[in-house]
N, CA, C, O and the ligand as a Tripos MOL2 file, in Angstrom:
@<TRIPOS>MOLECULE
protein
  285   283    72     0     0
PROTEIN
NO_CHARGES

@<TRIPOS>ATOM
      1 N         -54.3180   -0.9120  120.1630 N.3       1 MET1
      2 CA        -53.0350   -1.1090  119.4750 C.3       1 MET1
      3 C         -52.2860   -2.2950  120.0750 C.2       1 MET1
      4 O         -52.2730   -2.4940  121.2890 O.2       1 MET1
      5 N         -51.6910   -3.0430  119.2330 N.am      2 THR2
      6 CA        -50.8470   -4.1420  119.6920 C.3       2 THR2
      7 C         -49.3980   -3.6930  119.6700 C.2       2 THR2
      8 O         -49.0870   -2.5760  119.2570 O.2       2 THR2
      9 N         -48.5270   -4.5610  120.1110 N.am      3 ALA3
     10 CA        -47.0940   -4.2410  120.0720 C.3       3 ALA3
     11 C         -46.6610   -4.0540  118.6210 C.2       3 ALA3
     12 O         -47.2450   -4.6390  117.7080 O.2       3 ALA3
     13 N         -45.6420   -3.2410  118.4230 N.am      4 PRO4
     14 CA        -45.1590   -3.0450  117.0470 C.3       4 PRO4
     15 C         -44.7690   -4.3650  116.4090 C.2       4 PRO4
     16 O         -44.2090   -5.2520  117.0540 O.2       4 PRO4
     17 N         -45.0720   -4.4680  115.1520 N.am      5 ASP5
     18 CA        -44.7240   -5.6730  114.4150 C.3       5 ASP5
     19 C         -43.2080   -5.8130  114.3750 C.2       5 ASP5
     20 O         -42.4940   -4.9220  113.9170 O.2       5 ASP5
     21 N         -42.7380   -6.9520  114.8650 N.am      6 ARG6
     22 CA        -41.2780   -7.1210  114.9530 C.3       6 ARG6
     23 C         -40.6330   -7.0570  113.5830 C.2       6 ARG6
     24 O         -39.5460   -6.5000  113.4270 O.2       6 ARG6
     25 N         -41.2960   -7.6210  112.5990 N.am      7 ARG7
     26 CA        -40.7040   -7.6030  111.2700 C.3       7 ARG7
     27 C         -40.5920   -6.1730  110.7490 C.2       7 ARG7
     28 O         -39.6060   -5.7950  110.1170 O.2       7 ARG7
     29 N         -41.6220   -5.3980  111.0290 N.am      8 PHE8
     30 CA        -41.5940   -4.0200  110.5560 C.3       8 PHE8
     31 C         -40.4530   -3.2580  111.2080 C.2       8 PHE8
     32 O         -39.7390   -2.5050  110.5470 O.2       8 PHE8
     33 N         -40.2880   -3.4550  112.4940 N.am      9 VAL9
     34 CA        -39.2150   -2.7560  113.2020 C.3       9 VAL9
     35 C         -37.8580   -3.1550  112.6480 C.2       9 VAL9
     36 O         -37.0040   -2.3050  112.3950 O.2       9 VAL9
     37 N         -37.6660   -4.4660  112.4610 N.am     10 ALA10
     38 CA        -36.3950   -4.9420  111.9190 C.3      10 ALA10
     39 C         -36.1790   -4.3870  110.5170 C.2      10 ALA10
     40 O         -35.0610   -4.0460  110.1320 O.2      10 ALA10
     41 N         -37.2620   -4.3050  109.7690 N.am     11 ASP11
     42 CA        -37.1520   -3.8130  108.4120 C.3      11 ASP11
     43 C         -36.7520   -2.3400  108.4050 C.2      11 ASP11
     44 O         -35.9480   -1.9090  107.5780 O.2      11 ASP11
     45 N         -37.3100   -1.5900  109.3160 N.am     12 ALA12
     46 CA        -36.9740   -0.1710  109.3920 C.3      12 ALA12
     47 C         -35.5090    0.0070  109.7700 C.2      12 ALA12
     48 O         -34.8260    0.8820  109.2370 O.2      12 ALA12
     49 N         -35.0370   -0.8150  110.6800 N.am     13 ASP13
     50 CA        -33.6280   -0.7490  111.0500 C.3      13 ASP13
     51 C         -32.7460   -1.0890  109.8620 C.2      13 ASP13
     52 O         -31.7510   -0.4140  109.5970 O.2      13 ASP13
     53 N         -33.1190   -2.1360  109.1570 N.am     14 ALA14
     54 CA        -32.3430   -2.5390  107.9910 C.3      14 ALA14
     55 C         -32.3760   -1.4480  106.9340 C.2      14 ALA14
     56 O         -31.3940   -1.2130  106.2310 O.2      14 ALA14
     57 N         -33.5010   -0.8000  106.8360 N.am     15 HIS15
     58 CA        -33.6290    0.2720  105.8580 C.3      15 HIS15
     59 C         -32.6280    1.3850  106.1560 C.2      15 HIS15
     60 O         -31.9230    1.8530  105.2620 O.2      15 HIS15
     61 N         -32.5730    1.7940  107.3930 N.am     16 ARG16
     62 CA        -31.6450    2.8720  107.7530 C.3      16 ARG16
     63 C         -30.2020    2.4500  107.5330 C.2      16 ARG16
     64 O         -29.3620    3.2490  107.1190 O.2      16 ARG16
     65 N         -29.9250    1.1830  107.8160 N.am     17 ARG17
     66 CA        -28.5480    0.7090  107.7220 C.3      17 ARG17
     67 C         -28.1270    0.5090  106.2680 C.2      17 ARG17
     68 O         -26.9860    0.7810  105.8940 O.2      17 ARG17
     69 N         -29.0620    0.0340  105.4630 N.am     18 ASP18
     70 CA        -28.6920   -0.3920  104.1150 C.3      18 ASP18
     71 C         -28.9360    0.6550  103.0520 C.2      18 ASP18
     72 O         -28.4150    0.5540  101.9410 O.2      18 ASP18
     73 N         -29.7100    1.6410  103.3790 N.am     19 GLN19
     74 CA        -30.0780    2.5930  102.3430 C.3      19 GLN19
     75 C         -28.8480    3.2840  101.7650 C.2      19 GLN19
     76 O         -28.0520    3.8650  102.5030 O.2      19 GLN19
     77 N         -28.6970    3.2200  100.4550 N.am     20 PRO20
     78 CA        -27.5640    3.9060   99.8370 C.3      20 PRO20
     79 C         -27.7140    5.4130  100.0070 C.2      20 PRO20
     80 O         -28.8150    5.9530   99.9000 O.2      20 PRO20
     81 N         -26.6370    6.0610  100.2620 N.am     21 ARG21
     82 CA        -26.7140    7.5040  100.5000 C.3      21 ARG21
     83 C         -25.9040    8.3090   99.5010 C.2      21 ARG21
     84 O         -26.1210    9.5080   99.3300 O.2      21 ARG21
     85 N         -24.9660    7.6370   98.8420 N.am     22 HIS22
     86 CA        -24.0640    8.3870   97.9770 C.3      22 HIS22
     87 C         -24.1070    7.8560   96.5560 C.2      22 HIS22
     88 O         -24.0860    6.6480   96.3180 O.2      22 HIS22
     89 N         -24.1650    8.7740   95.6400 N.am     23 CYS23
     90 CA        -24.2020    8.4330   94.2260 C.3      23 CYS23
     91 C         -22.8900    7.7760   93.8090 C.2      23 CYS23
     92 O         -21.8150    8.2990   94.1030 O.2      23 CYS23
     93 N         -22.9690    6.6370   93.1270 N.am     24 PRO24
     94 CA        -21.7370    5.9960   92.6500 C.3      24 PRO24
     95 C         -21.0800    6.7850   91.5250 C.2      24 PRO24
     96 O         -19.9260    6.5400   91.1750 O.2      24 PRO24
     97 N         -21.8250    7.7350   90.9620 N.am     25 GLY25
     98 CA        -21.2630    8.5090   89.8670 C.3      25 GLY25
     99 C         -20.5520    9.7590   90.3370 C.2      25 GLY25
    100 O         -19.4470   10.0600   89.8850 O.2      25 GLY25
    101 N         -21.1820   10.4870   91.2410 N.am     26 CYS26
    102 CA        -20.6080   11.7760   91.6310 C.3      26 CYS26
    103 C         -20.4750   11.9190   93.1420 C.2      26 CYS26
    104 O         -20.0260   12.9600   93.6220 O.2      26 CYS26
    105 N         -20.8530   10.9020   93.8940 N.am     27 ALA27
    106 CA        -20.7690   10.9180   95.3550 C.3      27 ALA27
    107 C         -21.6800   11.9500   95.9790 C.2      27 ALA27
    108 O         -21.5250   12.2940   97.1510 O.2      27 ALA27
    109 N         -22.6290   12.4450   95.2050 N.am     28 GLY28
    110 CA        -23.6180   13.3490   95.7620 C.3      28 GLY28
    111 C         -24.6600   12.5870   96.5580 C.2      28 GLY28
    112 O         -24.5840   11.3670   96.7070 O.2      28 GLY28
    113 N         -25.6260   13.3180   97.0630 N.am     29 SER29
    114 CA        -26.6650   12.6850   97.8650 C.3      29 SER29
    115 C         -27.6990   12.0240   96.9620 C.2      29 SER29
    116 O         -28.2000   12.6260   96.0120 O.2      29 SER29
    117 N         -27.9990   10.7850   97.2800 N.am     30 LEU30
    118 CA        -28.9920   10.0580   96.4990 C.3      30 LEU30
    119 C         -30.3890   10.3070   97.0510 C.2      30 LEU30
    120 O         -30.6000   10.4530   98.2550 O.2      30 LEU30
    121 N         -31.3200   10.3480   96.1240 N.am     31 GLU31
    122 CA        -32.7220   10.3120   96.5130 C.3      31 GLU31
    123 C         -33.1980    8.8760   96.3420 C.2      31 GLU31
    124 O         -33.0330    8.2830   95.2770 O.2      31 GLU31
    125 N         -33.7820    8.3300   97.3810 N.am     32 LEU32
    126 CA        -34.3240    6.9770   97.2750 C.3      32 LEU32
    127 C         -35.7170    7.0580   96.6860 C.2      32 LEU32
    128 O         -36.6160    7.6570   97.2750 O.2      32 LEU32
    129 N         -35.8920    6.4560   95.5280 N.am     33 THR33
    130 CA        -37.1980    6.5390   94.8880 C.3      33 THR33
    131 C         -38.0800    5.3490   95.2290 C.2      33 THR33
    132 O         -39.2950    5.4910   95.3650 O.2      33 THR33
    133 N         -37.4820    4.1980   95.3630 N.am     34 SER34
    134 CA        -38.2780    3.0570   95.7830 C.3      34 SER34
    135 C         -37.3810    1.9790   96.3520 C.2      34 SER34
    136 O         -36.1810    1.9190   96.0850 O.2      34 SER34
    137 N         -38.0040    1.1390   97.1350 N.am     35 GLU35
    138 CA        -37.2870    0.0480   97.7690 C.3      35 GLU35
    139 C         -38.1590   -1.1800   97.6160 C.2      35 GLU35
    140 O         -39.3630   -1.1230   97.8670 O.2      35 GLU35
    141 N         -37.5760   -2.2740   97.2150 N.am     36 PHE36
    142 CA        -38.4030   -3.4550   97.0220 C.3      36 PHE36
    143 C         -37.5750   -4.7130   97.1790 C.2      36 PHE36
    144 O         -36.3440   -4.6820   97.2070 O.2      36 PHE36
    145 N         -38.2700   -5.7860   97.2770 N.am     37 TRP37
    146 CA        -37.6220   -7.0800   97.4100 C.3      37 TRP37
    147 C         -37.7490   -7.8360   96.1070 C.2      37 TRP37
    148 O         -38.7920   -7.8130   95.4530 O.2      37 TRP37
    149 N         -36.6800   -8.5010   95.7410 N.am     38 GLU38
    150 CA        -36.7530   -9.4270   94.6260 C.3      38 GLU38
    151 C         -36.1840  -10.7360   95.1410 C.2      38 GLU38
    152 O         -34.9770  -10.8740   95.3400 O.2      38 GLU38
    153 N         -37.0710  -11.6870   95.3520 N.am     39 GLY39
    154 CA        -36.6420  -12.9030   96.0280 C.3      39 GLY39
    155 C         -36.1910  -12.5350   97.4320 C.2      39 GLY39
    156 O         -36.9430  -11.9190   98.1870 O.2      39 GLY39
    157 N         -34.9810  -12.9070   97.7800 N.am     40 ASP40
    158 CA        -34.4470  -12.5890   99.0880 C.3      40 ASP40
    159 C         -33.5610  -11.3620   99.0630 C.2      40 ASP40
    160 O         -32.9500  -11.0150  100.0730 O.2      40 ASP40
    161 N         -33.4860  -10.7050   97.9230 N.am     41 GLU41
    162 CA        -32.6090   -9.5480   97.8220 C.3      41 GLU41
    163 C         -33.3990   -8.2570   97.9710 C.2      41 GLU41
    164 O         -34.4410   -8.0550   97.3470 O.2      41 GLU41
    165 N         -32.8710   -7.4100   98.8060 N.am     42 ARG42
    166 CA        -33.4530   -6.0830   98.9470 C.3      42 ARG42
    167 C         -32.8040   -5.1820   97.9040 C.2      42 ARG42
    168 O         -31.5820   -5.1770   97.7520 O.2      42 ARG42
    169 N         -33.6030   -4.4420   97.2080 N.am     43 ARG43
    170 CA        -33.0480   -3.5510   96.1980 C.3      43 ARG43
    171 C         -33.5530   -2.1400   96.4070 C.2      43 ARG43
    172 O         -34.6950   -1.9040   96.8030 O.2      43 ARG43
    173 N         -32.6770   -1.2350   96.1320 N.am     44 PHE44
    174 CA        -33.0430    0.1700   96.2190 C.3      44 PHE44
    175 C         -32.9320    0.7930   94.8370 C.2      44 PHE44
    176 O         -31.9370    0.6250   94.1330 O.2      44 PHE44
    177 N         -33.9650    1.5060   94.4780 N.am     45 TYR45
    178 CA        -33.8980    2.2250   93.2260 C.3      45 TYR45
    179 C         -33.7000    3.7000   93.5670 C.2      45 TYR45
    180 O         -34.5260    4.3220   94.2360 O.2      45 TYR45
    181 N         -32.5950    4.2300   93.0920 N.am     46 CYS46
    182 CA        -32.1900    5.5630   93.5330 C.3      46 CYS46
    183 C         -32.0080    6.5150   92.3650 C.2      46 CYS46
    184 O         -31.8050    6.1130   91.2190 O.2      46 CYS46
    185 N         -32.0860    7.7740   92.6990 N.am     47 TRP47
    186 CA        -31.9090    8.8240   91.7160 C.3      47 TRP47
    187 C         -31.0220    9.9030   92.3100 C.2      47 TRP47
    188 O         -31.1880   10.2980   93.4640 O.2      47 TRP47
    189 N         -30.0750   10.3760   91.5040 N.am     48 CYS48
    190 CA        -29.1910   11.4350   91.9580 C.3      48 CYS48
    191 C         -29.6010   12.7310   91.2880 C.2      48 CYS48
    192 O         -29.6040   12.8410   90.0620 O.2      48 CYS48
    193 N         -29.9460   13.7080   92.1060 N.am     49 ALA49
    194 CA        -30.3750   14.9920   91.5650 C.3      49 ALA49
    195 C         -29.2050   15.7740   90.9930 C.2      49 ALA49
    196 O         -29.3860   16.6450   90.1420 O.2      49 ALA49
    197 N         -28.0120   15.4620   91.4620 N.am     50 ALA50
    198 CA        -26.8520   16.2390   91.0530 C.3      50 ALA50
    199 C         -26.4090   15.9130   89.6220 C.2      50 ALA50
    200 O         -26.1020   16.8090   88.8370 O.2      50 ALA50
    201 N         -26.3800   14.6100   89.2970 N.am     51 CYS51
    202 CA        -25.8680   14.2410   87.9780 C.3      51 CYS51
    203 C         -26.8910   13.4760   87.1430 C.2      51 CYS51
    204 O         -26.6420   13.1640   85.9780 O.2      51 CYS51
    205 N         -28.0340   13.1780   87.7390 N.am     52 GLY52
    206 CA        -29.0760   12.5150   86.9850 C.3      52 GLY52
    207 C         -28.9460   11.0110   86.9320 C.2      52 GLY52
    208 O         -29.7000   10.3530   86.2150 O.2      52 GLY52
    209 N         -28.0060   10.4520   87.6750 N.am     53 TRP53
    210 CA        -27.8250    9.0110   87.6910 C.3      53 TRP53
    211 C         -29.0400    8.3360   88.3160 C.2      53 TRP53
    212 O         -29.5730    8.7900   89.3290 O.2      53 TRP53
    213 N         -29.4560    7.2630   87.7020 N.am     54 THR54
    214 CA        -30.4770    6.4290   88.3220 C.3      54 THR54
    215 C         -30.0240    4.9830   88.2540 C.2      54 THR54
    216 O         -29.2920    4.5950   87.3430 O.2      54 THR54
    217 N         -30.4520    4.2050   89.2000 N.am     55 GLY55
    218 CA        -30.0740    2.8070   89.1420 C.3      55 GLY55
    219 C         -30.5080    2.0460   90.3700 C.2      55 GLY55
    220 O         -30.9700    2.6080   91.3630 O.2      55 GLY55
    221 N         -30.3410    0.7580   90.2600 N.am     56 GLU56
    222 CA        -30.6480   -0.1130   91.3800 C.3      56 GLU56
    223 C         -29.3870   -0.3690   92.1740 C.2      56 GLU56
    224 O         -28.3070   -0.5550   91.6130 O.2      56 GLU56
    225 N         -29.5340   -0.3770   93.4540 N.am     57 ILE57
    226 CA        -28.4300   -0.7520   94.3180 C.3      57 ILE57
    227 C         -28.9000   -1.9100   95.1830 C.2      57 ILE57
    228 O         -29.9270   -1.8230   95.8550 O.2      57 ILE57
    229 N         -28.1520   -2.9720   95.1580 N.am     58 THR58
    230 CA        -28.4710   -4.1280   95.9840 C.3      58 THR58
    231 C         -27.4040   -4.2880   97.0460 C.2      58 THR58
    232 O         -26.2730   -4.6700   96.7420 O.2      58 THR58
    233 N         -27.7490   -4.0040   98.2750 N.am     59 PRO59
    234 CA        -26.7580   -4.1790   99.3350 C.3      59 PRO59
    235 C         -26.3110   -5.6310   99.4050 C.2      59 PRO59
    236 O         -27.1230   -6.5480   99.2820 O.2      59 PRO59
    237 N         -25.0410   -5.8270   99.5980 N.am     60 THR60
    238 CA        -24.5260   -7.1850   99.6830 C.3      60 THR60
    239 C         -24.0620   -7.4660  101.1010 C.2      60 THR60
    240 O         -23.8530   -6.5510  101.8970 O.2      60 THR60
    241 N         -23.9080   -8.7290  101.3970 N.am     61 GLY61
    242 CA        -23.4440   -9.0850  102.7190 C.3      61 GLY61
    243 C         -24.5930   -9.4770  103.6290 C.2      61 GLY61
    244 O         -25.7660   -9.3520  103.2780 O.2      61 GLY61
    245 N         -24.2280   -9.9460  104.7900 N.am     62 GLY62
    246 CA        -25.2140  -10.5080  105.7070 C.3      62 GLY62
    247 C         -26.2070   -9.5090  106.2420 C.2      62 GLY62
    248 O         -27.2650   -9.8880  106.7440 O.2      62 GLY62
    249 N         -25.8780   -8.2330  106.1410 N.am     63 THR63
    250 CA        -26.7760   -7.2540  106.7340 C.3      63 THR63
    251 C         -28.1110   -7.1870  106.0140 C.2      63 THR63
    252 O         -29.1060   -6.7210  106.5700 O.2      63 THR63
    253 N         -28.1260   -7.6540  104.7800 N.am     64 ALA64
    254 CA        -29.3510   -7.5270  103.9990 C.3      64 ALA64
    255 C         -30.3230   -8.6640  104.2660 C.2      64 ALA64
    256 O         -31.4720   -8.6190  103.8280 O.2      64 ALA64
    257 N         -29.8710   -9.6710  104.9770 N.am     65 THR65
    258 CA        -30.7680  -10.7800  105.2590 C.3      65 THR65
    259 C         -31.3200  -10.6540  106.6600 C.2      65 THR65
    260 O         -30.5670  -10.5530  107.6280 O.2      65 THR65
    261 N         -32.5830  -10.6590  106.7630 N.am     66 GLY66
    262 CA        -33.1790  -10.5520  108.0850 C.3      66 GLY66
    263 C         -34.6140  -11.0320  108.0600 C.2      66 GLY66
    264 O         -35.5390  -10.2490  107.8410 O.2      66 GLY66
    265 N         -34.7910  -12.2880  108.2790 N.am     67 HIS67
    266 CA        -36.1480  -12.8270  108.2470 C.3      67 HIS67
    267 C         -36.6880  -12.9490  109.6690 C.2      67 HIS67
    268 O         -35.9530  -13.1200  110.6410 O.2      67 HIS67
    269 N         -37.9480  -12.8550  109.7280 N.am     68 GLU68
    270 CA        -38.5910  -12.9710  111.0330 C.3      68 GLU68
    271 C         -38.2810  -14.3300  111.6450 C.2      68 GLU68
    272 O         -38.5100  -15.3600  111.0120 O.2      68 GLU68
    273 N         -37.7740  -14.3410  112.8450 N.am     69 PRO69
    274 CA        -37.4740  -15.6320  113.4880 C.3      69 PRO69
    275 C         -38.7530  -16.4010  113.7810 C.2      69 PRO69
    276 O         -39.8290  -15.8230  113.9350 O.2      69 PRO69
    277 N         -38.6110  -17.6790  113.8500 N.am     70 GLU70
    278 CA        -39.7710  -18.4960  114.1890 C.3      70 GLU70
    279 C         -40.2250  -18.2040  115.5930 C.2      70 GLU70
    280 O         -39.4230  -17.9110  116.4800 O.2      70 GLU70
    281 N         -41.5200  -18.2870  115.7810 N.am     71 HIS71
    282 CA        -42.0420  -18.0660  117.1130 C.3      71 HIS71
    283 C         -43.3210  -18.8420  117.3250 C.2      71 HIS71
    284 O         -43.9120  -18.7770  118.4030 O.2      71 HIS71
    285 ZN        -24.6240   11.7620   91.0310 Zn       72 ZN72
@<TRIPOS>BOND
     1     1     2 1
     2     2     3 1
     3     3     4 2
     4     3     5 am
     5     5     6 1
     6     6     7 1
     7     7     8 2
     8     7     9 am
     9     9    10 1
    10    10    11 1
    11    11    12 2
    12    11    13 am
    13    13    14 1
    14    14    15 1
    15    15    16 2
    16    15    17 am
    17    17    18 1
    18    18    19 1
    19    19    20 2
    20    19    21 am
    21    21    22 1
    22    22    23 1
    23    23    24 2
    24    23    25 am
    25    25    26 1
    26    26    27 1
    27    27    28 2
    28    27    29 am
    29    29    30 1
    30    30    31 1
    31    31    32 2
    32    31    33 am
    33    33    34 1
    34    34    35 1
    35    35    36 2
    36    35    37 am
    37    37    38 1
    38    38    39 1
    39    39    40 2
    40    39    41 am
    41    41    42 1
    42    42    43 1
    43    43    44 2
    44    43    45 am
    45    45    46 1
    46    46    47 1
    47    47    48 2
    48    47    49 am
    49    49    50 1
    50    50    51 1
    51    51    52 2
    52    51    53 am
    53    53    54 1
    54    54    55 1
    55    55    56 2
    56    55    57 am
    57    57    58 1
    58    58    59 1
    59    59    60 2
    60    59    61 am
    61    61    62 1
    62    62    63 1
    63    63    64 2
    64    63    65 am
    65    65    66 1
    66    66    67 1
    67    67    68 2
    68    67    69 am
    69    69    70 1
    70    70    71 1
    71    71    72 2
    72    71    73 am
    73    73    74 1
    74    74    75 1
    75    75    76 2
    76    75    77 am
    77    77    78 1
    78    78    79 1
    79    79    80 2
    80    79    81 am
    81    81    82 1
    82    82    83 1
    83    83    84 2
    84    83    85 am
    85    85    86 1
    86    86    87 1
    87    87    88 2
    88    87    89 am
    89    89    90 1
    90    90    91 1
    91    91    92 2
    92    91    93 am
    93    93    94 1
    94    94    95 1
    95    95    96 2
    96    95    97 am
    97    97    98 1
    98    98    99 1
    99    99   100 2
   100    99   101 am
   101   101   102 1
   102   102   103 1
   103   103   104 2
   104   103   105 am
   105   105   106 1
   106   106   107 1
   107   107   108 2
   108   107   109 am
   109   109   110 1
   110   110   111 1
   111   111   112 2
   112   111   113 am
   113   113   114 1
   114   114   115 1
   115   115   116 2
   116   115   117 am
   117   117   118 1
   118   118   119 1
   119   119   120 2
   120   119   121 am
   121   121   122 1
   122   122   123 1
   123   123   124 2
   124   123   125 am
   125   125   126 1
   126   126   127 1
   127   127   128 2
   128   127   129 am
   129   129   130 1
   130   130   131 1
   131   131   132 2
   132   131   133 am
   133   133   134 1
   134   134   135 1
   135   135   136 2
   136   135   137 am
   137   137   138 1
   138   138   139 1
   139   139   140 2
   140   139   141 am
   141   141   142 1
   142   142   143 1
   143   143   144 2
   144   143   145 am
   145   145   146 1
   146   146   147 1
   147   147   148 2
   148   147   149 am
   149   149   150 1
   150   150   151 1
   151   151   152 2
   152   151   153 am
   153   153   154 1
   154   154   155 1
   155   155   156 2
   156   155   157 am
   157   157   158 1
   158   158   159 1
   159   159   160 2
   160   159   161 am
   161   161   162 1
   162   162   163 1
   163   163   164 2
   164   163   165 am
   165   165   166 1
   166   166   167 1
   167   167   168 2
   168   167   169 am
   169   169   170 1
   170   170   171 1
   171   171   172 2
   172   171   173 am
   173   173   174 1
   174   174   175 1
   175   175   176 2
   176   175   177 am
   177   177   178 1
   178   178   179 1
   179   179   180 2
   180   179   181 am
   181   181   182 1
   182   182   183 1
   183   183   184 2
   184   183   185 am
   185   185   186 1
   186   186   187 1
   187   187   188 2
   188   187   189 am
   189   189   190 1
   190   190   191 1
   191   191   192 2
   192   191   193 am
   193   193   194 1
   194   194   195 1
   195   195   196 2
   196   195   197 am
   197   197   198 1
   198   198   199 1
   199   199   200 2
   200   199   201 am
   201   201   202 1
   202   202   203 1
   203   203   204 2
   204   203   205 am
   205   205   206 1
   206   206   207 1
   207   207   208 2
   208   207   209 am
   209   209   210 1
   210   210   211 1
   211   211   212 2
   212   211   213 am
   213   213   214 1
   214   214   215 1
   215   215   216 2
   216   215   217 am
   217   217   218 1
   218   218   219 1
   219   219   220 2
   220   219   221 am
   221   221   222 1
   222   222   223 1
   223   223   224 2
   224   223   225 am
   225   225   226 1
   226   226   227 1
   227   227   228 2
   228   227   229 am
   229   229   230 1
   230   230   231 1
   231   231   232 2
   232   231   233 am
   233   233   234 1
   234   234   235 1
   235   235   236 2
   236   235   237 am
   237   237   238 1
   238   238   239 1
   239   239   240 2
   240   239   241 am
   241   241   242 1
   242   242   243 1
   243   243   244 2
   244   243   245 am
   245   245   246 1
   246   246   247 1
   247   247   248 2
   248   247   249 am
   249   249   250 1
   250   250   251 1
   251   251   252 2
   252   251   253 am
   253   253   254 1
   254   254   255 1
   255   255   256 2
   256   255   257 am
   257   257   258 1
   258   258   259 1
   259   259   260 2
   260   259   261 am
   261   261   262 1
   262   262   263 1
   263   263   264 2
   264   263   265 am
   265   265   266 1
   266   266   267 1
   267   267   268 2
   268   267   269 am
   269   269   270 1
   270   270   271 1
   271   271   272 2
   272   271   273 am
   273   273   274 1
   274   274   275 1
   275   275   276 2
   276   275   277 am
   277   277   278 1
   278   278   279 1
   279   279   280 2
   280   279   281 am
   281   281   282 1
   282   282   283 1
   283   283   284 2
@<TRIPOS>SUBSTRUCTURE
     1 MET1         2 RESIDUE 1 A MET
     2 THR2         6 RESIDUE 1 A THR
     3 ALA3        10 RESIDUE 1 A ALA
     4 PRO4        14 RESIDUE 1 A PRO
     5 ASP5        18 RESIDUE 1 A ASP
     6 ARG6        22 RESIDUE 1 A ARG
     7 ARG7        26 RESIDUE 1 A ARG
     8 PHE8        30 RESIDUE 1 A PHE
     9 VAL9        34 RESIDUE 1 A VAL
    10 ALA10       38 RESIDUE 1 A ALA
    11 ASP11       42 RESIDUE 1 A ASP
    12 ALA12       46 RESIDUE 1 A ALA
    13 ASP13       50 RESIDUE 1 A ASP
    14 ALA14       54 RESIDUE 1 A ALA
    15 HIS15       58 RESIDUE 1 A HIS
    16 ARG16       62 RESIDUE 1 A ARG
    17 ARG17       66 RESIDUE 1 A ARG
    18 ASP18       70 RESIDUE 1 A ASP
    19 GLN19       74 RESIDUE 1 A GLN
    20 PRO20       78 RESIDUE 1 A PRO
    21 ARG21       82 RESIDUE 1 A ARG
    22 HIS22       86 RESIDUE 1 A HIS
    23 CYS23       90 RESIDUE 1 A CYS
    24 PRO24       94 RESIDUE 1 A PRO
    25 GLY25       98 RESIDUE 1 A GLY
    26 CYS26      102 RESIDUE 1 A CYS
    27 ALA27      106 RESIDUE 1 A ALA
    28 GLY28      110 RESIDUE 1 A GLY
    29 SER29      114 RESIDUE 1 A SER
    30 LEU30      118 RESIDUE 1 A LEU
    31 GLU31      122 RESIDUE 1 A GLU
    32 LEU32      126 RESIDUE 1 A LEU
    33 THR33      130 RESIDUE 1 A THR
    34 SER34      134 RESIDUE 1 A SER
    35 GLU35      138 RESIDUE 1 A GLU
    36 PHE36      142 RESIDUE 1 A PHE
    37 TRP37      146 RESIDUE 1 A TRP
    38 GLU38      150 RESIDUE 1 A GLU
    39 GLY39      154 RESIDUE 1 A GLY
    40 ASP40      158 RESIDUE 1 A ASP
    41 GLU41      162 RESIDUE 1 A GLU
    42 ARG42      166 RESIDUE 1 A ARG
    43 ARG43      170 RESIDUE 1 A ARG
    44 PHE44      174 RESIDUE 1 A PHE
    45 TYR45      178 RESIDUE 1 A TYR
    46 CYS46      182 RESIDUE 1 A CYS
    47 TRP47      186 RESIDUE 1 A TRP
    48 CYS48      190 RESIDUE 1 A CYS
    49 ALA49      194 RESIDUE 1 A ALA
    50 ALA50      198 RESIDUE 1 A ALA
    51 CYS51      202 RESIDUE 1 A CYS
    52 GLY52      206 RESIDUE 1 A GLY
    53 TRP53      210 RESIDUE 1 A TRP
    54 THR54      214 RESIDUE 1 A THR
    55 GLY55      218 RESIDUE 1 A GLY
    56 GLU56      222 RESIDUE 1 A GLU
    57 ILE57      226 RESIDUE 1 A ILE
    58 THR58      230 RESIDUE 1 A THR
    59 PRO59      234 RESIDUE 1 A PRO
    60 THR60      238 RESIDUE 1 A THR
    61 GLY61      242 RESIDUE 1 A GLY
    62 GLY62      246 RESIDUE 1 A GLY
    63 THR63      250 RESIDUE 1 A THR
    64 ALA64      254 RESIDUE 1 A ALA
    65 THR65      258 RESIDUE 1 A THR
    66 GLY66      262 RESIDUE 1 A GLY
    67 HIS67      266 RESIDUE 1 A HIS
    68 GLU68      270 RESIDUE 1 A GLU
    69 PRO69      274 RESIDUE 1 A PRO
    70 GLU70      278 RESIDUE 1 A GLU
    71 HIS71      282 RESIDUE 1 A HIS
    72 ZN72       285 GROUP 0 **** ****
């Protein structure tokens, strides 16, 4: 085994920080169905079991940008 991939670790941290947790419709708990990148934007596709809301959430702000530094 080699050292953990730095990008993966950073991505996991960003995931925990950026993952939407509350439904914009009813403020219930969101289920994260998928997470993907579109260009440089991270997007979360979420589903709310409480009210049936589904949608994409794109975190905004600097926290969503995190590219592997040059090395
Ligand atoms: Zn809801």
